[in-house]
Phi, psi and omega in degrees: 000086182281194183272353183281134179286152178275172176277356179260120174258160182210166179240028185300308184300312181301312182290320179302315182282323183288323187267332189214352185054036181284134178282161176299319181297317180291319177299315179301314179300316183293329182261357178078035179236178175266160176299322179298324177295316179297318178301314181294321178294313179300326180277000181060033176264349184212131175264127183288162172296164179299318179298315180294323177300317178293322178296315178300313180299318180297311182296323181274356177065037184227137175300146182306318184287349172268335181277322183236146174225149176260129181251097183295342179292344179268002181293142173267111180272143179275000000 
């Protein structure tokens, strides 16, 4: 998990705090991840697996496409 941002942006932190005041540790426990993984995803340093993205969306009560967006402007073209 380096310092480069992913092409996937997300609203996890905003939704996590607005809807439930859920801590990163509790969210991690509920989705079966580590707190460090949640921190990296929220900071857009790591893009979750598809399964983890669905788990996050389910726990946060938000459709996946509202929680995550793909930003093609960040693509590295060959």
